[in-house]
N, C-alpha and C positions, 0 to 999 in steps of 0.2 A: 667671523661679526652676525651674520645675518643665519638664521637657523631656519628650517622649512618644517615645516609640522605634514611629518607623511601620516595618511588614518591610517587605521588599523583593516577597514575593509575600507575600498573605498567605491564601490560598490552600493553602499548598502543607508543612505539618505540618515544625516543624524537630527538633533533636536528641531533647525532653523528649518531644516528640510524636511523636517514631517511636522511643524507647523505648518507651514505653506499650504503642502497639499490636503491637512484637515478646517486648514481653510480656505480652500477650493473646494471642497469633500461639501462644505454648510451648505459655500454658497449656492452651486447646482443641484446638490438633490433638497434643503428644506431641513433641518432641527428637525425634527419628527419624521424625518425620513430613512435617518441613519444607521437608530435601531433597528426598524424596521428587516431594511437591507445588510444589515450581520447576523439578524436572526436567520434570513435566508439562505443567508451565503454559510453560515453555519450548519442548517440541515441538509445543505446538500452537501455538505465535506461530509456529512455526517453516512448521507443515501451511498455516496462513492467509498468510503471506508466499506461499507455492505457489504454495498457489488464487490467487493475485491477482496471482502475476505470469502465468499461466494465462491465467486473464482479458484483462489486458491484452496479450501478445501476439496472442489472439484478435482481438483489438480493431484492432488496430495491423495485422492482416493485413486483415481487413472491410476496413478506409482502404484499404490499397494495393489493395484491387482495387475500389472503387468509382472508386479515381482514377482505374484503368488502364479502366474501364469505361468511365469517362469520357474516357478519352480517345482509344479506341476508337470509343466510339458524336460524334467532336469530327465534322461536317457537311466542316467543310474541309479537315480530316484523310483524310476519305477522297475527298475532289472529287482534295486535291494524289496522293494514292497513284496513283487514279486515270488521271491527268496522265501519273502515271511512268511507271507500265505499264501500257501501253493491253494487253494478254496476259491481266493477269489477271479484267479486266471481262466 
């Protein structure tokens, strides 16, 4: 008889809720401040992404360095290179 509507994503606000949130934001910050807040939050996100990429690049360099050290420290590789080039010993 009665059907209940179950929201697809219960934690995400819908249209009316977003409108209320926008109205509260305009009342708190004023219409002139909202573009400035959006711009500064976008810049902060850009800086965060740039920092994350730098850290990922450093980690990748460390991984590559460890792999190269592991190959250099491999005794089989060293013995094979000595057998191939006896003058280097």
